N, C-alpha and C positions, 0 to 999 in steps of 0.2 A: 567186436566185443559184445558179449551179452549184456543187455541193459534191463532185463525184466525185473531185476532186484529193486529197481527204483520204486515200483508200485507196491512192493511188499511191506509188511510191518517192520518198523525200525527195531523191534525187539527180536526179530527172527534171525536165524543163522545165515540165511541167504543174503539178507541185507548187510550183515556184518562182513561177510566174505566179499560182497560187491564193493563196499566202501574201501576195503583194504586194496583190492585189485585196482580200483580207480586211483587211489592215492599213489600206488606204485607206478601206474601209467603216467599220471600227471608229473610225478617227480622225475621220471626218466626223460620227459620231453620239456622240462622247465629249464629256462636259462638261469634263473635264480631260485633255488629251493625255498628261500625265505619269503618270496613274493610270488605266490601262485594265486590266480583268481579263485575266489571261494564260490562254488556253485550251489550253495545252500539256498533254501527258499527265501531267505531274508536278504542275503548279500547279492544274489543273482549275478555273480561275476563282476560286480561293480567295485568290490574291494579285494585287496590282495593280502593274504596271510600266510603263515607258515603251515606246514603239514599237520602239526599238532593241533593248531587252532581250527583248521578246516575239518579235521576229524570230529572235534566236538560240535561244530556247527551242523555237520551232516546228521549227527544223532539228535541234536536239539531241534533244528528247524526243518530237517528233511531235505532231500535233494530236489532242486528246481525241476518241476515236471516238464516245463517247456524247453529245457535244455537237452535235446535229444542228440545233437551233433556236437561233440566236444571240441569245437574249433578253437577254443581258448586254452585247451590243454594238449594240443599237438595232433588231434585227429583231423584228417583231411576232410574238407567240406565237399559233399557231393551235390552238384547243382540240381540234378533231376533225379528223383528217386520215387518210384511207385510204391504204393503201400503193399502190393503183392510181393515185390521183390525185396522188401526191407527186412533187415535183421531185427528190427524192433518189434515188440508185441503190438497187436492191433490197438489195444486199449491205450498204450502209450502214444502211438501215432495220433489217435483221435484227440487225446488230451493236449498234445503239443499243437495240433492244428487249431483247436478251440482257443487255447491261450494266445496263439499268434493273432487270431482274429480279434480277440478281446483287446489285446494291447494296441493293435493298429486302429481299431474302432475308437478306443479311448484317446488315441493320439489325434485322430483326424475328425472324429465325430461323424463318420460316414461309413456306409457299408462297402464301398469300393476299396477295400483294404488290399486286395491282391495286387493292384497296380502300384500301390505305394509302399508295399511291404519292404521292397529292396531299399528304398530311401530311408525308411525308418530304421532298418537294420544298420545301415551305414551311419546314421546319426548315433545309434547306441554304441557302435564300435568306436566312433570318434570320441564320444563322451566317456567311454570306459577308461581311457588312458589316464594315468595319474598326472597331477598338475606338474610335477617335476620328478625326477628319478629319486625314489625313496620316499615320496610323499604318500600319506594315507588318504589325502583328499583328492578326489577325481576332478577332472575338468568340468564335468556337468555340475557337481556339487558347488564348486567355487563360483561358477557363472550364475547359478541359481541364487546364491547368497548375495552376490553383487547386484543382480537385476532386482532382487527383492528389495534391497536397500534403496536402489534408485527409484523404484515405484512408490515406496512408502513415503519418501521425503521429496518427491518431485524434482529430482536432480536433472539438470539439462544434459544433452549429449556431449557438449563441449567439456563440462565438468567431469562427466563420466569417462571421457577419453583421457583427460588429464590424470584421473585417478588410476586408470588401467596402466598408463605409462609409468606412473610413480610406483605402483605396487610391483609391476614387472621388473623395475630396476632393482628391487630388493630380493627378487627370487634368483635361484641359481640359473646358470646358463642352460639352455635347452628346455626351458619351461614352455608350456603350451597355452598360457594365458593370452587371450586376444590383445592386440596392441591398441585397438580403438573401439569406439561404440558400434561402428558399422559391422566389424567382424564379430562382435559379441552378439548383435542382433541376428546375424546369419546362423549362428550356432543353435539358436532356439527357434528359428523360423519354421522348421519342419514340424513342430508340435503345435503351432498356433492355429486357432479357429479362424475362419474366414468371415468376410463381410461381402455384401453385394452392393454395387453402385447401380442405382436405377435412375435413369434420366427422367426429368420432370419438366413440365411446361413452366416457363417463368411466371405465368399468371396463375399457377396452381390449378389448371383445368384438368389435366390427366397425368398419369404416369405412363412412360413408354415401356409397357410390359403387356404381355398377352397379345391381343389383336393390334395393339399400337407399337409393338416392339420394333418393327422395321420402318416406322414412319419418320419423316424428317420435318413435318410441320404439325402443329396442334390442329386437330379437326374442328375445334371450337373457336379459337381466337386467331387461327392462321399464323401464329407466331413460330419462328424457326426453333427447331430443337437445339441448334448449335449456337455457340457464342460468336458474336461478330467482332472482327478485329478492328484496329484503328483505321484501316483503309475501307471499312464497310463490308469486307468480304466475309463469307461464312467460314469459320474454322471447324471443319468436320471432326477434328480430334478433341475438341473442348466443348462439353455440354454446357448449355446455358444455366441449368440448375440440376442438382443431384440430390437424391435421397440415399442415405447410407443405411442399409438394412443388415442387421446382424441376425441370421436365422436362429430361431428359438428352439427348434426341435433338437438339433445336435447339441445345443448347450444344455438342454434339460437332460439329455442322455448322459452328458458328461458328469452331471451332479451325482449320478448313481454309480460311477466308476470307483469313486473313493469309498472304501468300506465305512469309514467314520461318518462321512456325509450321508451315505445311503441309510445308515442306521438312524440318523437324525430326521430323515424324511418321513419317518413313521412316529415321530415323537408325540404328535397330537393324539395318537391312538393308544400308545403303549405307556407313556410316562406322564401324561397330563393328570393333574390333580382334579378330581371330580367331587366337589363338596357343595355344589349349588352356587358358588361364587364364580364370577366371570374373570378369568385371568388371561384368556386367549380367545381369538376369534372362533376356535372350535367349540367354545362354551355358548356361543350366541345363537339366537333363533335363525339367523341367515344361514349359518353352517348346517343346522339341523334341518332347515327347509330343503337343502340340496340332498341330504341323506334320505329324507322322506320321499321326495319326488322321484329321485333316481337311485334306488337302493343298490343297483349293481355298481354304479359309480362309487357310492359311499362305502361299499363293502371292501374295496381295495384302498387301504390306508396310504399307499404310495402315490395315488393319483393326486395331482397338484391342484392346490387352491391359490389363485394368483390375484394380485392387485396391480393396477397400472397408475403411473403418475406421469404427467406431461407438464413441462414448464419451460418458459423461454429463458435463455441465459445470454449475456453479452460476453463473448469470449475475449474482448479487448479490455484493457485496464481503464482507459479514459472513457467513461460513459457519455460525457458531454460532447466529445468530438465524434466518436464512433457509435452511431445509433444502429447497432447491429444486433440482430436477434436470431439465434438458432435454437431449435427446439429438440432436446433429447427426450425420448420416451423410455421409461424405465419400468421393468417388471420386478416384483418381489414375490417370494413364496412364503405362504403362511403355514406350510407343513412343519417348518422348523420351530424349535423352542423360542421363547420370547427374547432370549439374549443373543440370538443369531439372525432371526428373519429380517430385521431392519438394518443389518450391518452391511458395510460396503462390499464385503466379499460375496454376498449373496444377492446383491442388486445387479440385475442384468440389463445392460444397455441394449435396447432392441431396435430403436429407430433414431436417426439423427437427421432432422429436417434442416437443410441449409438455409442461411439467411440471404439477404440482410433484413428482410421483412418477415414478420410473424405470419403464419399461415391463416390464423383466424378461423372462420367457419369452414375453410377449405382443408382443414387438417384431416378430414375424413379421407381425402384422396391419398394422403401419405400413410394412413393407417391400414390401407387395404392389404398389403403383403402380410402384416402381422395377423390381421383378422382371418385371412385364408389359412394360416397355420393353426390358429386357435380353433377354427372350424374343423380342420382335419383332426386335431387332438381330441375334439369332443365327439365327432361322428365316427371316426374310424380308429383313432388312437395310433400310437407308434408301436408296432410289434417288435418283439425280440430285443427289448431293452435289458441290458445285463445289470443286475443288482450286485454290487461288489460286497455287500454285507451278507446277504443270504445265499450268494453264489448261484443265483437262479435267473431265469428270463421271465419277463412279464410284459404285458401290453400297457403302455403308459398313456394315460388320458389326463386332461387338464380342463379346468373351468376358471373363468375370470369372475371374481366376486364383485368388484367395484373399482371405481377410479378415484384417485386422490389428487386434487388440484386446488389452486387458488380460485377465487371467485370468477375472474374473467375467463380462465381456461375451463371452468365448470360450464359456463355457457357455451363455449366452443365445442366441447365434447358431448354434452347432453342435448344440444340443439335448442335450449330454452333461452328466452329473453331474460337478461339479468340486469336490466335498468328500466327506469320509467315506472309506469303504473302497475306493471306485473313483474317486478324485479325479483320477488321471492320465488325460487324454483320449487318450493314445497307447496306454498299457498296458490301459486299460479294466478289464474284470473280471479281468485277470491282474496287477493292481497288488498289490504286496506292502505291506500296511499293517498297523499294530498300534495299538491304542488303549492309551494310557498312563493307567493308573487314577489315579495320583497327580497327574500334570500335567494330566489331563483334556483331552488333545488327541491327535491322530493323529500318528504318525511313519511315515516312508516310508524304510526302509533297503533291505536286499535288493539292493544293487548288485553283490554278488559273482556273481550269476547272469549278468551281462553279461561276466564274465571267461572266458578260455579254460577248457576242461573240466578240465584238469589243473593249474590254477594253485594254488599252495600256500595262498593265502588261503581257498580253498573248504573246506579241512580244519580251519581254525582255529575254535575255539569261544569261548573266554573273551575273545578280543579283539573279538568282534562281538556277536552276540545269543545266545550260548550254544549254538548249533546249527551243524552242518555244512551246507554249501550244495551240493545236487546238481542243482538245477533249471536250466533254460535259459529265457532271455527269449523270449517269443513274438513273432513278426513282427507289426507293426501291421496293423490291419484295412484292407482296401481299401475304396474307395467303394461298390462293389456290396454288400459284406458289411455295411457300415454302413447302407445304404439298406434292406436286407432286415430288419435288426433294428429299425430305426426304424418301419417300416411296421406292426409288431405293437404299437406303443405307442398307447394311446388317450389323447388329450389334448384338452381343450376350452379355448379361449382365454377370458380374462376373469378379473378379480380376485375376483369374488363367486361364481364357479362352483366347486363342490367337485369336484375330480377324483377319480373313484372308484378309479383305479389308484394305489396307494401301496405297491407291492411293490419289493423290492430289484432295481433294473434299472439298466443303464448309461446308458440314454437317457431323457430327460424328455419328448421330443416328436419329431416328424418335422420336420427343418429345412426351411424354405421354399426354401432354395437348391437342394434336390433337384428342384424344379420346372424348373430349368434342365437341359436335355437332357445337357449335357456335364459336369455337376458331379460325377457319380459316377465319372468316368474320371480325375479329377485325382489326382496323387500326394499333394499337400498341399492341403487345402481351407481349413484355418484355421491361421494361423501363431502360434506362441508368441512373445510379445513379449519380446525380449531386454532392453529397457530396464527393465521392471518386475522381471524376474528378477534382473538385476544389482543393482537397488536393494534387493530383499529379501535377497539374499545378503550384500551389503555391510552392511546394517543388522544382520543376525544376527551377522556376524563382529565388527563394531565393538562392538555391544552386549554380546556375550559376553566379548570380551577386556577391555573396560573395566568389566565388571560393572555395566552401567547398569540401573537399576530399570525394570521393565516391558519391557525390550528384551533382557535377558540370557537366554540359553537354559539357564543353569546356576543351579539353585536346589535347595532342600531336596527339593522334590517330584521333580525330575529325578534327583537322587541316589537317592531311594527307588525310582524306576522301574528304575534300573540294578541295585539290589540284588534287586529282584523278578525281573529277567531273569537274575541270577546272573553278572554281569560286573563287573569292576573293583571287587572288594571292598575295596580299599584306599581308595576314595573314599567309603565309607559315612559318612553323617552321624553325628556323635557328640552325643548328647543330653545337655546339661548341666542344672544346676539353674536357671539364668537364661535361657540361650539355647542354641541348637543350633549346634555348630561343624562347619563344612564343611572337610575337609582340602583343601589346595591341589591342584588338578589341573594337568596339564602346560600348559594354556592360561591358568592363573590368573596375573595380573600383580600384582606388589607395587606399593605406592604410588610408590616411586621409578621403577619401570619404566613405570607409567602416565604419570608426569610426563615421562619421556624420550620416550615415543611422542607425547604431545600436544605437547611442545616441537618435535618434528620437524614436525608439521603446522603449528604456529604460525609457524615461521620459514622454511617452504619458499617459494621464489620460483619462480613460473611465468611464462611469457610472457603478455603482455597479450592478453586474450580467450581464453586457453586454458581457463580455468575461472573460477568465482566465487572470491571471496576466502575461502579455507578458514579463514583466521585468525578470521573472524567466527563460525565455527561451533564454535570451541574455547573451552571454559570451564575454565581452569586451577584455579579455586577449587573447582569440583565434580568435577574430573577426568572430564569428560564431553564429548560432542559433541552439538550441537543443530542443528535446522533444516537437515539435509542434504537437498538436492533430488536429483532423479534424475540430473542431469548431474554433480553433486558426487560421488555414489556411483560413477558411471561412471569419473571421474578417480581417485578414491581407490582403487577396486578394481584398476584396471589399471596405475596408475603410482605412486601415492604410498604406498599401504599396504605394498608389498614393501620400500620404503626405510625406512619407519618401524619395522618390526618386526625388522629384520635382526640386532639385537643384544640383544633382550629376551626371546626365547623359546627353549626347547630346540630342538635342531637338527631333529629329526624333525617337530615341530609347525611350525616356521618354514618348512621346505621344503614341507610339504603345503599350507600357506596360499599360499605364493608360487607353487606349481604351479597352484593354482586361479586365481590372479590372471593368470598367464601364459596360461592357457587362454582366459579371456575376452578377453585382448589379441589372441591369434591368431584367435579367433572373429570379431572385429569388423574384420578387415582388409578394405580395399576391393578388394584383388585376391586371389583365392582360388586356391591351387594344389591341384588335386584330388588329386594324388598324395600329399599330406601329410595328407589327412583321415583315413585309417585310423589313422595314428599319433596324431593329435589325439584321435580317439575312444577309443583304448585308453588314452591318458594320462589323460583325464578320468575314466574308469572306475576306474583304479588310484588316482587322487587322491581320489575319493569314498570308496573303500574305506579309504584311509589316514585320512580324516577320521572315518569310522565308528569307527576304533580310538581316536580322540583325544577327540571331542566326545560329549556325552550324546545319547541317542536323541531328546530333545525338540528338538535342533538341526535335525533332518532333517525339515523340513516339506515340503510339496509343491513349493515353489519350488526348494529344494535338489535335489529329485529330478528336476525338469524339465530341469536342465542336462545330463542324460545323453542327452536327445533333441535337443539343439540342433544337433549335428553332422549328424544325419540331415537336418534341414531345410536346413542350409547346403548340403549336397550336392545336394539336390533343387531348391532354389529360388534359389540364388545368394547374393550378398553380403548381410550382415545389415542394412546401413544402408538397404536398400530396404524392410525389413519391420519396423522398429521404430517406436515411436510418438513420437519426438522431434519430427518434422515436424508430426504431427497435434496434438500438445499445443501447439505454437506457434500453429498455426492456430486452435485452440480459444481461445487467449488473445486472438487478434484478434477472434474472434466475441464474446467477452465485452466487449471494449472498445466494441463497437457499441451496447451497451445504454445508453440515455439515460432511458427511462421504465421504472421497475422494475415498474410494474403490467402492462406489455405487453412483456416482454423478448424474446419470440420475434418479435413484430412489428418491434421495433427491429433485430434481427439480420437479418430477411428484407429489410427496406427498405434497410438499409445495404449488404448484400451485393449486391442488385440494382443499387444506385447505383455500387458499385465495378466491377461487370461492365460497366456502361455506359461508365464512364471508360476501362476497359481497351480496349473495342472502339473507342471514338472515337479513342484515342491511336494505335491501329494504322491507323485510317481516314485520319488526316491525316499519318501517318508520324512521330508524335512519339515520342521515345525517353524511357526512364525510366518505369517503371510501379510501381504499389504492390505488385505481387506478386513483384518481382525486386529483388535488391540492386543498388545503383548500381555501375557499372563504374569501378573505380579504376585509374588509370594506374600502370604499373609504375615503381617508384622506380629511377631510373638514377644518382642521385647521393647524397650524404650526407643523413642525416635531419636534421630540425629546421633550425636556422640555422647549422650547421657549415660551415666554409670549408676547402677544401683548399689548403695552401700548401706550397711546396717549400723545403727547407733546404739550406744548404751542406754539403759533405762533412765539414768540420771540426766543425760544430755537431752533425751526426748522430753522429759518433764520440764526442764529449764526452757526448751524451745516453746513448748505449749504455754508456759507461764508468761514468757516474753510476748507472745502473740496476744494473749488475753489482756495483759496490762496495757497494751498499746492499741486496743480496739475500742472505738468510741461507743459501740453498741454495748460493751460490757461495763462501761464506766458507771452507769446508774446502779448496777448491782454491786460494784465496789463501794459506792457511797452507802448503800443500804447495809452492807456488811460492816462498815466502819461505825455506823450508828448503832448497830446491834452490839458491837464490842464496847462502845462507850456506855451503853445502858448496862451491859453485863459487868463491867469492871469500874463503873462509876467514874469515868473520865480519867483513869490513870494513864498518864502520857507515856509512861515507860512501856506499858503493854501495847498501846497503839503504835508507838514508834517501832516496836519490835515486830 
């Protein structure tokens, strides 16, 4: 049968004749004329309709170009057919081959589609059948909805099996719904992306890849590659330690298969508001620095800008018993709009370092496979990536902008020392630190050097550390300077290897990220996490104000440190016969004042979903607060604490704390006005100097000091909410929910993540809305909430209601008395008039 009419205009006579001939052919070979697979470009033979509906679909959506052999409508399938001997036009054959390649590449994320095309076709044929006879829902659609529901709510396999059996009992006989979770997984296994298990040395010395791929022992520590059994024998089928690597290149290619997602990948260039304010990392100098240094890379808006986050999680419930730590490494894409780029759907799990111990400085060993792929994406790019939105091919390249971690992981990834005399990774060896002999901890004051040269605080002694300040803060080191210093460091990976270099140095190792050509040119390479800084600052403030044990920074030891420094002699501890008396400091609260502060937290009302119930964290019997999470500290510090302390502290103490709270509130704005950042920086410096005059030196740990560098990163990288760890912590919670078998937690996480990826892709393949990685779209409320009804009242009833409210309002009562006095003067005290 001639099929050249498929490529012609749908308004032409040839297309109309071809449609009618096709419908006659399909009707003659159909078992049921009311249930014929619809071959239009939208249905793709996945739905069955009547001849009348199919005719309308073919004119509205066009004929599916990839459907050249009408096997679903009675035509015999030819196994081998050359293009020369084919009865189809050459253009149609080329289009069909291209679409087959695109579909298979979209399914498998690889170019070897010829070997797997048969399996994919078999999967489509199996999924095309209806759920039961006469059903409009196909087997694939039903399984996608059920798998999506399972992924979104973290349902176990046992519960899912029970659900399938219950739903299957309600369906007619002959249905094709799987009977258990295992069969349901098999139905979607053909479309899942894969992961790679790479064996690792138990001491984190090497990965068994490349030149070590065939080795059986570690060349550094001579430890066996395989796990030992109870009898002491080597079990060659069980590795001692495994790295789970999820290849990033096929996953990046998958992002562009969906037309809607591919369109969003250029949002930063096509739809971003450009009015001088920073709303997106694309508005930041770090983004513009890349466009300026590498204009070819910046000219292609589809090239990816990435951020990396690594953090340890305990996959077990009981943290006290199971001291287990596995490390997921996650990538996010900044090409997307603000409401998508930090969502779970677009967070890509890249590496999963198995436990039970954290890798520490040896994490570079496990990052090597990802770094190799990033180097390839930068130097060569990935050619022939299909863009589902523009229907074109392009070479995909990617660049890593920065990493986002808590402070311990910051030191592991950057290679810097994050404790001791050089704990600040920005100040490095210029950090002003002092060891407190009585408190036995480090304090980081010295914020006066960030003030203007002739500021009066520089000359004050007794209010600070007993010395005048004449120094100036040094500019942060550039990437080239950091690389030059790290190249002089000698470091050997592995836990059992004794590193010979134990001198006082700013750097512990050379970071693996400097293998990326562009890494040394970034303004910011590793971001400070505002979430953890806020939590530590809030805990220090709350603990010190409420004098909570083990959390207060005010103690006898801290008072003795102040006496040793020669400052605030009026706060010296007074040693008595039975106990030592500490004179009240300006920040010390009495019992009544503590009760007032805690009562404020206890009875505060916030909107639903704004924060957790703060009342549950308040203990009035102990006069303390317990169980504050990171987001609780975020809300307390920025909004609730300034209200609670407004009447219980001296004015200068209250104002200094409130200024610090307002600083974090301004820092976390979603829209940043660059012209106000200079004042924000000067304000936080003055605030820290004011706090130095109030709180003891032990209060100023490294987290308090890091606040002075947050404005710099805000200026260079854009809004804070793209660089804090709230989204990654939520994603880690999802990964923990995947664990079903506690003996193999990483295997549970890897398998469940792959399954969710399969569901996400299939949902886009069939056009299903609602995914596990994005919240449900809620319709805007246009009417009253709940079951309220709007009624109209008469004018007299409305006036009576207003009069009743006014007469029973205490604020209106003085005006009523004034009106009565006016009437008495007007009518000379006639009671009849007043009574009326």
